[in-house]
C-alpha positions, -999 to 999 in steps of 0.1 A, spaced: -944 518 -320 -915 496 -310 -913 460 -321 -909 435 -294 -876 416 -295 -883 379 -291 -867 364 -261 -837 342 -270 -837 308 -254 -805 292 -243 -797 260 -262 -804 229 -243 -771 213 -233 -769 176 -239 -757 157 -210 -727 139 -223 -717 126 -189 -744 99 -191 -731 85 -224 -695 85 -212 -705 67 -180 -724 41 -201 -694 36 -224 -671 31 -194 -695 6 -178 -699 -13 -211 -661 -15 -215 -657 -26 -179 -683 -53 -185 -664 -66 -216 -632 -67 -196 -648 -86 -168 -662 -111 -193 -628 -115 -210 -612 -121 -176 -638 -147 -167 -636 -164 -201 -598 -167 -201 -598 -180 -166 -625 -206 -172 -620 -242 -184 -637 -234 -217 -607 -214 -228 -583 -242 -221 -571 -271 -242 -592 -301 -231 -582 -328 -256 -553 -335 -280 -556 -362 -306 -526 -374 -325 -531 -397 -355 -513 -410 -386 -479 -416 -370 -460 -449 -375 -425 -443 -364 -430 -412 -343 -446 -416 -309 -476 -396 -297 -455 -383 -268 -427 -370 -292 -452 -353 -314 -470 -336 -286 -437 -325 -271 -426 -310 -304 -460 -293 -308 -454 -275 -274 -490 -279 -262 -505 -297 -232 -539 -303 -217 -548 -271 -197 -528 -247 -219 -546 -216 -233 -566 -227 -264 -559 -194 -281 -523 -193 -269 -509 -207 -302 -520 -210 -338 -525 -242 -359 -497 -230 -383 -473 -227 -354 -480 -262 -342 -476 -276 -377 -442 -260 -381 -430 -274 -348 -441 -309 -355 -424 -308 -390 -391 -307 -372 -394 -344 -364 -374 -364 -389 -400 -390 -400 -427 -363 -404 -434 -351 -440 -467 -334 -436 -488 -322 -407 -524 -309 -405 -536 -293 -372 -573 -287 -367 -586 -267 -338 -622 -273 -328 -637 -250 -302 -640 -255 -273 -607 -270 -264 -602 -297 -290 -570 -300 -311 -564 -328 -337 -529 -334 -351 -528 -356 -382 -493 -367 -393 -481 -380 -426 -446 -396 -425 -421 -402 -452 -425 -436 -469 -403 -465 -459 -379 -475 -488 -356 -500 -471 -346 -517 -438 -313 -521 -422 -298 -539 -392 -282 -516 -367 -249 -524 -350 -269 -538 -320 -288 -561 -343 -320 -541 -341 -341 -537 -373 -343 -501 -385 -362 -485 -413 -348 -460 -438 -373 -434 -450 -373 -416 -483 -357 -385 -468 -327 -407 -456 -338 -407 -419 -331 -439 -400 -357 -448 -374 -364 -479 -352 -386 -502 -372 -404 -518 -343 -416 -553 -338 -448 -553 -359 -432 -542 -392 -436 -564 -423 -402 -564 -441 -415 -558 -476 -386 -536 -487 -350 -543 -495 -324 -549 -467 -294 -526 -468 -261 -543 -460 -225 -532 -459 -233 -495 -456 -215 -471 -433 -238 -451 -410 -225 -417 -422 -223 -426 -459 -240 -397 -478 -248 -420 -507 -271 -440 -485 -294 -409 -481 -292 -404 -518 -302 -440 -523 -333 -435 -502 -345 -406 -524 -340 -427 -555 -358 -457 -541 -388 -436 -533 -391 -427 -570 -393 -463 -581 -426 -482 -587 -438 -501 -557 -437 -534 -575 -401 -530 -586 -390 -519 -551 -408 -548 -534 -388 -572 -556 -355 -560 -543 -343 -582 -514 -308 -567 -506 -288 -537 -517 -251 -533 -509 -225 -507 -520 -200 -518 -547 -181 -486 -557 -156 -483 -585 -134 -456 -599 -158 -449 -627 -189 -452 -605 -184 -442 -569 -221 -447 -564 -222 -482 -579 -244 -507 -560 -253 -544 -562 -289 -554 -559 -302 -589 -553 -339 -595 -562 -365 -619 -549 -368 -632 -584 -331 -644 -581 -314 -618 -603 -282 -601 -594 -281 -564 -606 -251 -541 -609 -260 -505 -614 -254 -470 -599 -276 -449 -577 -276 -421 -601 -288 -444 -629 -313 -464 -610 -344 -445 -620 -335 -444 -657 -326 -481 -658 -356 -495 -638 -379 -499 -668 -352 -520 -687 -345 -540 -656 -382 -549 -652 -383 -560 -688 -353 -583 -683 -368 -598 -651 -401 -604 -668 -387 -621 -699 -354 -638 -690 -342 -665 -667 -324 -655 -635 -289 -641 -642 -265 -612 -637 -278 -579 -651 -253 -550 -655 -268 -516 -661 -241 -489 -663 -228 -472 -694 -240 -503 -713 -265 -529 -704 -256 -566 -703 -274 -597 -692 -257 -631 -685 -279 -660 -673 -268 -681 -645 -253 -714 -657 -272 -742 -641 -252 -770 -626 -252 -802 -646 -266 -832 -627 -241 -859 -620 -243 -890 -642 -244 -918 -618 -240 -943 -647 -207 -929 -658 -176 -945 -646 
């Protein structure tokens, strides 16, 4: 008796064409959504807020940032905008915050003001701690020393700005005028007049080291001439003697 051989069934073929079509349709749907999104107003910059500036104008900051209302929101990164704005001389730090949809906030921190100076046109300018000279504007309180007698391209003036930025605020506010007074021994020698009526002779390179001693003299002595170079000296001003009307 012969055994019956079971009939072999052909394996059911899965229809892969349907899945491929579904994947193509899904991809096409995503592409259409992306096209619609990037062409809609929601993907554009709708507001730019600039704050914290004093000497830089909003227009200059926005121009340096390279962004405008209507530009693509994802067209540039916050880090790129920060690096661009930092190229403006008065700007020390920048923080850019992007808030979807469409909002960008640029917060600027500028170098501190350490002195003021009159330009050749008679306009008041401000010197920042990095040596940059910028227009001071009309609403500035002159609470820092006035620079006089300095050449525009004098490299020591920029160095002076850095040193002044390191001084205590109280000491700096007491300086009323700073002028160059170079010598062979001290090419960076300067003369400082204070609001407390002292005349100080020192050097830019020594200013930070001598400021504590200078403050001590100003607090304990009568107005006079203070020299702080290799050696420190103090000579009080000699008051004028009143005329004796009774003398013949």
